[in-house]
N, C-alpha and C positions, 0 to 999 in steps of 0.2 A: 504494500500500500504506500503510495507516494504521499509525502507531506507537501502540501501546497502552500503553506504559510510563507509569505514573502515573495511568492511567485505571481505572475500574471494569471488571473483566474481564467480558466477555459471559457471562451465565449460560446454562446448557444442561441438558438432560436427555437422556441416551443410554442404550441398553442395553449391558450389559457382556457378557463371554463366557458368562455363566450365564443371560442373559436378564433380569437384574435392572436396574432403572432407577437410574442414578447421575446426580446433579446436582451442579454446582459448588457450589451453595448448601448442599449437605449438609455441606460442610467449613468454612463460614464460622464464624469465632470459635473454631475448633477446631484446624485444621491449615493449614500452608502447602501449596500444591498445585503440583507440578511437572507441567505439562500439556504433553506432547510429541506432536506430530503427525508421522506417518511415512507413507511412501507405501504399503507393502505387506508383509504378513506373509510369512515364508519367503524373503525376499531377503537377500543377503549384508550390505548396509549396515544394513538394518533389524534383522537378527539381531544384528549387532555392537552396535548402539545399545541394543537391548533387554537384551542380556546385560551390557553395561556398567552400565546402570541397575540390573539385578538384583544385580550384584556390589557396588554401592554402597547397596543397599537399607537395610541396617542403619544406615549412616552417615546416610542421609536420615531414617530413623525417629528417630534420636537428635536430629536437627535439627528435629523436629516437622513433618516433611513427608511427604505422600503422593504417590505417583507414579501418573499416569494416562496411558496411551498411547491415541492416537486415530488410526484409519485407516478407509478406506472398506470394509475387509474385513468379512465376515459374522461372527456370534457363533461359528459352528462353526469357521471358519478361525482365529479368535482363540484359541479353546479348544485347538486342535491346536498352535498356535504356543507357547502358554503351557506346555502339557504337554511338548512336545518340548524346550524350553529351561529348564524349571523356573522360570518367571517368577513372582515373589512379589507381583505387582501386577495390577490389572485393565487390560484393553484394551477400549476403547469403540468401538462400531459407529456409524460416520457414513456409512452407505451413500449417503445423498442429499447428502452434503457440506455440509449446513446449518451445522454448527458450524465446519467448515473455512472456509466463506465468512465467518462472523462474525469469525473471527480473521485473515482475509486471507491464508490459506495455500493456498487452492484457486486455482491460477494456471495460465496458459499456460506449458508447459514445452517445451523442445526437446531431442531426443536422437537422435543419428545422422541429423540432417536432417529428422526428423519433428516436427511440432507436435501437442501434445495437452494436455488439461487434467489436472492432477494435484496432489497434495499436495507443497508445497515443505517439506522437512524443517525443522521449527521447534519451539522450546520456549518456554514462557511460565512464569515463576515468579510465582505469585499468592499474596499474603500472606493472613493470617487475616481481614483486613477486605475481601478480595475485590479488592484493587488489584493491577494488574500491576506487580511490582517490577522485572522485567527481562524482555526478550525476546531470543531468538536466532533469526535467520532465515537461510535457506540454510545450515543447519548442516552442518559437516563432522564426521563421527562421532568421529574421533580426538581425544581429550582433551576432548570436549564435556562429558561427565558430570562430570569434575573441575572444569571451569569453573563449572557450575551449583552444585556443592557449595561452591565457594569463595565465590560470591555469597551463597549461603544462610548460610554461616558468618559472613560479614561483616555481614549483615543482623541476625543474632542477637547480634552484639557491640554493636549500637547500643542 
């Protein structure tokens, strides 16, 4: 697994829940990007993580950051997830896992003795220049959003 901290974030273009194309480069020189990869819409851990990011949305906006979630789910499923939980940010469709591969988060996982390929919950903080400021891999949902906010606050103090 490659450590991307300090490197140029891999650019991408993906469809969001509305079928619009969103590219990382759209935010260069404008916003910090919190890019979080999660396994699946409508699952307990992913719901908690999304709702935690939603609850902190205003704080992240004040810190000049945009939140983008990425999973292999379809635009239709993302739309239902957003509507159900009132998420104020876009979720991006990575059905072929191309972007997950670029970020090294599509990996062999084990669960209840079964092996399968899937997204390892991970978050990348990308600054306005497109550099990965920090990355969190194998994320535990509890207190994760607060940790991301703290790093973003400290980066803003520099």
